[in-house]
N, C-alpha and C positions, 0 to 999 in steps of 0.2 A: 378495034384491035389496039390503036394507040393508047386508048384509055386504060386497057388492061396492062399494057407495058409500063405505063406511068405508075400504076399501083404497085406492081412487082418491084420496080426500081426503088420506090420510097420505102417499101418494107425492108429491102436489103440495106438501104442507107442507114436505117435506124438500128440495125443489128451490130453488136460488138463482135460476137463470135462468128456469125454466119458469113459476114462480108469477107473476113480474112480467110476463112476456109475455102470459099468459092472462088477467090481471086487467083488466076493462073500466075505462077511465078515466072518473072522474066529471067532470061539466062544471063543478062548483064548486071544483075544486082549483086552487091557485095554480101558477104555472110551476115553482116549486121543490118541489112536493109530489107524492106518488104514494101510492096505496092498495094494500095487499095484505091479503087476508083481513079486510077491514073496518077495518083500522088505517091511519091516515094517517101517513106519514113525511115529514119535512122535510129537504131537502138543504141542507147548510151552504153559505153563500155563498163561503167560502174555507177552505182547510185550514191556513192560517197559524197556527202555535202549537198545533196539535192534539196532545194527549198524553193518553192514557187507558189505564187498567189494566182488564183484563177477561178473559173466557174466549174462547179461540179454538177453533174446530172446523175440520174440513176436508171437502172434497168431491172425489170422484175419478172412477172409471171410468164410473159411471152417467151422468155428465154430459159425459164426454169427447167433443168434437166438436160439442157443441151451441153455440148462440149465447149470448154474455154480454149484459148490459144495454147494453153499448156496441156490440153488433152484431158483435163479434169471435168467432172460434171458440175455445171453451174448450179449453185444453191442460192436462191434469191434471199434467203434468211440468214446466210452466213456472212461473216465479215470479210468481204473480198471486193476487188475493184479491177477496172480496166484502165490501162494507160497506154499511150501511143509509143512512148520511147523508153521507159524504165525497163531494166532487165527483169526477166521473169524467173523466179518470183522475187519481189521486193517487199519488205515490210515498211509501211508508211504510217505516219500519224496525220490524220485529216482533221482540221479544225474549222467549224462553221463560224465565219466572221459575223454573222447576224446575231448569234446567241452565245458564242464562246464554247459550245460543246465540242468535245474531241472524241475520236475513236482511233484505235490502232487496228490496222487490217492488212491483208495480204493481196498484193497485186498479182493476179494470175491470168489476166486476159488482155487483149488489145482493144483499143478504142478510147474515147468516143471519136469517131471520124467526122468531127465538126471543128472548124477552125476556132470557134469561140469557146470551146470547152476543154478544160484541162484534164479532168478525170471523170470516169463513169463508175458510180458506186453501186453495190448491190442494194436491193430494197431494204434489207436489214440494216445496212450501214446508214442509209439515208434516214431511216426511222430513228436510229440512235442519235443522229445529228439534228433531228427535228425538222426535216424538210421533205418528208415523204408525201405530204399533201400538196407540194408544189414541184414544178419541174426542175428548177435549178437553185443553187445557192452559192454565194462567194465563199471560197475556202482557202486555207493555207495547207499545202501538201509538203510534208517533211519526211525524207527517208531516214529510217532508224538503223541503228547498229544491229544487224541480224544475229550477231552472237548472243545477244540478250533475249532473242525471241525465237529460239529453235523450234518450239512447238508450233508457231505460226508459219514458219518457213517450210518445214518438212511435212507436217501432218495435214491431211485433208480436213475441211471443216467438219465439226461434229454436228450431230442432229440437235437443233436448238430446242426441240420440244415436240408436243403432240398437237395436231390441228383438228379443229372442229368447224362446223358451219352453223352460224346462228341465224335462225329464221324468225326474227321478230322478238320484241321485248314488250311485255304487257303489264299494266298495273293490276289487271284482274287475272286471278289464277284460272277462272273459268274461260276467259278469252285465250289464254295460253294453252289450256288443255284442248280447246276446240281446234286451234291451229295445229297442235301436235297430232291430233287424230287425222287431220287433212294431210299432213306431211307423211305420216306412217302409211297412209293408204297408197301413196305413190312410190314409196321407197322399196328397194329389194329387201327381202325378209332378213338378210344377214347384216343389214346396216342399222345400228342402234340409233334411237332418238329419245329425248327426254325433256322434261321441264325442270329448270334450275331456278331456285329463288335467289335473288341477288339484292342485297340491301344497299341503297344509296343514301345520300344525305337527306333527301326529301321524301323518299318513298321506298317501298319494297317492289321490285320488278321481278316478273316471271319470264324467263327467257327460254325459248325453244332451241335446243341444241341437237345437231346431228353429228354423230361420230363417236369415237375418233376415226380419222381417215387412214387407210392403209397405204395410200399412195396419192400422188398428184393426179394421176389418171382417174382414180376413183372419185376424188373430190370434184373434178371437172364434170364427170358423169352425173353426180348427185346434184351439183349446182345447176346443170342443164335441166334435169328433171324438175327441180323446184320452180325454175323460171318458166319452163314450158307449161306447167300446171297452174301458173299465175298465183303462186304462193309467196311472191316477193323475191327480192334479190338477196341471196344469202351473204352474210358477213363472215369472213374468215377470222377465226379466233385461235391464237396461239397460247397454249398452256405450257409454260416453260418447265423443264425438268429441274 
């Protein structure tokens, strides 16, 4: 029983959105305060002049489709972030100190609830900043004049593109066609799959693609089917609009 409790606690600790929603509000907290895991956080009255250096992390597929602290649906591919103290929403510029890359995004969530982390970025933002393959990166976070970014402040994130699942890339067209036949055999009839030829610097590759996907739920079902039938681990591919 204690082992099960520990697992549940760690899952909640990692969440930006879930931890805040599940935490009962104390009656003695001020309007600009909230409590998570026994610690009280104060929301800044304004983001004017905010500039801070710290560690950024990112959160992705596990929270895709859940509600943020603002009540919006979290999109792991949109340019958004979670911050413990900035007003919601706030437009910020985040710069990766390791490579100099910057991105302008919208803070619409609370977190990360770790003392050593300043901001929690969406997967899409982390990818733009070049650290999606590692857990954290040193960053500068600067609040921007929201008057110049009305579309970021007021509008929900747009759909960034169409998603596919790639099940292997082959130098041989015959090998790709063989894998395609195996994939089609386990897919629902309504889900398309095909072989695409892709030219690289050294060779021509034949890639097996499934999709496009109509929803995250459909993608997860298809991914599970492919893995269960031992056809590899699919790679998510975004085709931008």
